[in-house]
N, C-alpha and C positions, 0 to 999 in steps of 0.2 A: 504494500500500500504506500502511495506517495503522500508525504506530509507537506502541506502548503503552509508557508509562513505568512499568515494574514497580519496586516498591520493593525495595531491597537491604538485606541485613543489614549492620550496621556495628558498629564498636568505638568507644567513647567513653572518652577518657582521664580518669582520676580523680585524676591527680597531674601536677604541673608537670614531672616527670622523664620524661614520655612524650611523644614526638614522632611523628607529628602528633597533635593533640588529638582529631581525629575522622577515622576512615578507613572508607570504604565497601568492603565485601568483594565485589569484582567478579571477582577472579581465582580460579583453582583453589586456589592456596596463598598464604597470608600468613605471612611469617616474623616472629618477635619475638625481639629480643635486644639486646645492648649494641653490636654492630657497626653501623657506618653503612651496611653493605650490606643490612641487614634492612629489611623494609617498615615495621615499627614499632620505633623505637629507644627503649630504656629506659636512661637514664643512671644506673645504680645498680651499685655494686661487687658485689652479691650476684647479679646477673643475668649469665648466661653470654653469650658472644659470639653464639652461636646457641642460644637458650634453648628456644624452642617454635615450633610452626607450627600454623596452623589450615588444615585442608583442607576443601574443599567436596566433599560426597558427595551428589549429587542436590540436593534442596532443603535439606539439612541441613549443619551445620558441625561438624567434629570437631577438638578440641584435642588435640595430641600434644606430650608433653615430648620435646625433642630430645637427651636424655641430659645434661641440665643438672646442674651440681654441687649446686645448692641446691633443686631441685624446682619444680614448677608446682602452683598451687593454684586450686581452683574453689570459690567460696563459703566460703573459709577452710579447705577440706579438701585435703590433699595427694593428687594423683592418681597412680596407679601404672600406669595403662593409658590408652589413648585415651578421651577423654570427649566424649560428644555434648552440644554446647552447647544450653542452653535460654534462652529470653528472660530478660533481666536478670541472667544469671549474672555474678558478679564474679570477675575473674581476678587472680591474684597470681603474681609471678615472683620466686623466691629467698626469699620469705617470704609468709605468708598475707595481708599487707596488700593491699587492693584497689587495683590500678593501672589496670585496664581494665574496662569493662562491655560485655557483648555484648547488642546490641539486635536482636531479630528482628521485622521489620515485620509478619509474618503468623504469629504463634505458634499452635501447635496446642494446643487445650484438651483436657486429659486428664480425663475424668470420674472422680470418685471411685468406689471400689468400693461396691457395694450392701451394706448391712448387714442382718443378721437378729439377732433377740434370742434367746439361748439361756436359756430360763426356768430350767432346772435350775442352770446356772452363774451366772445373773444377769449376763451380759456380752453385749456386742455382738460378733458374729463377721463378719468380712469374707468374703463368698462367694468372693472371688478367692484369698485366701491363708490362710483359716481362722485369722487372727489375731484377737485380741480388742482391744476399745477400751472405755475408760470414758467417761462423759459429760464434755463439755469446758466446760460453762458452769454458772453457779449456777442458771440456770433448769432445766437438766437435773437437777441435784442435788436441787432442791426437788421436782420432779415424781417423781423416783425414790424419794422417801421416802413417797409416798402409800401408804395401806394399804387392804386389802380388809376391809370391815366388814359385808358382807352376811350372813354366818352364822358360826357358831362354827368350822366347818371347811369348806374348799373342796376339792372333789374335782378331781383332774387326770385326764387321759385315761388309760384303763387301759393297763398295760404288757403286754408279750407274754405274761407269765405269767398274766394275767387279774386280777391284784390291783391295785386302784386305790390310788395313794399319796395321802396327805392332808397338808395343811399348816395350821398355825394361822392364824386370821383376822388376827392382829396382824402377820404377816409382810409386809414391804414387797413389793409386786407392781408390775410395770410396767403402765402403761396405754397406750392407743393414743396419747395425747398425748405420753407419754414416748418412744415409738418415733419419732414424727414429729419431736419437738424434737431428740432426740439425733442423728438422721440429718441434720437441718439444721445442727446445731453441728459435726458431723464434716465435713460438706461444706465449711463455711467455714474449718475449721482447717487449719493447715499442718503439724500434728503427724502423724508417721507412726503407723500402727497398731502397737500394742505386741505 
């Protein structure tokens, strides 16, 4: 029988107060705290004896606060419920300071939501959440100020009432380049939809 060496998720220490400096997550539960009985020991007064635990749930890892006095943080944010860990998440215990980094050897890539342009509101709308987003780069801003100069008035598609709405030619209008550029900028950005 051939044995395959599958990569495992691991935690890397970002501080000298954390022992061991690198731990491979091979067991079902990994405990974190000030006690020497924990799998990962953090020698800091703000860390509880049993501060948190990381549990394996199938191929994923979930961080649980173990009722600590000063809280558990992921990427600087206090967690109030179990948190599904993502690749390169920074973990803090007792304070938002980063003490550990979670490394997933096989991270799942989550594609961004598809955007559509609402001409009436002149905003991008996520098809997933119906949220809006503004262009994120100077290239998008430059393209968004392009104007329609073909005629004095541009007719839009007729409304249900049968009356066509019109807009002045000097009104900034989106172009195909705007839609493509802004979608690329949004896909590269790490900002959430507003």
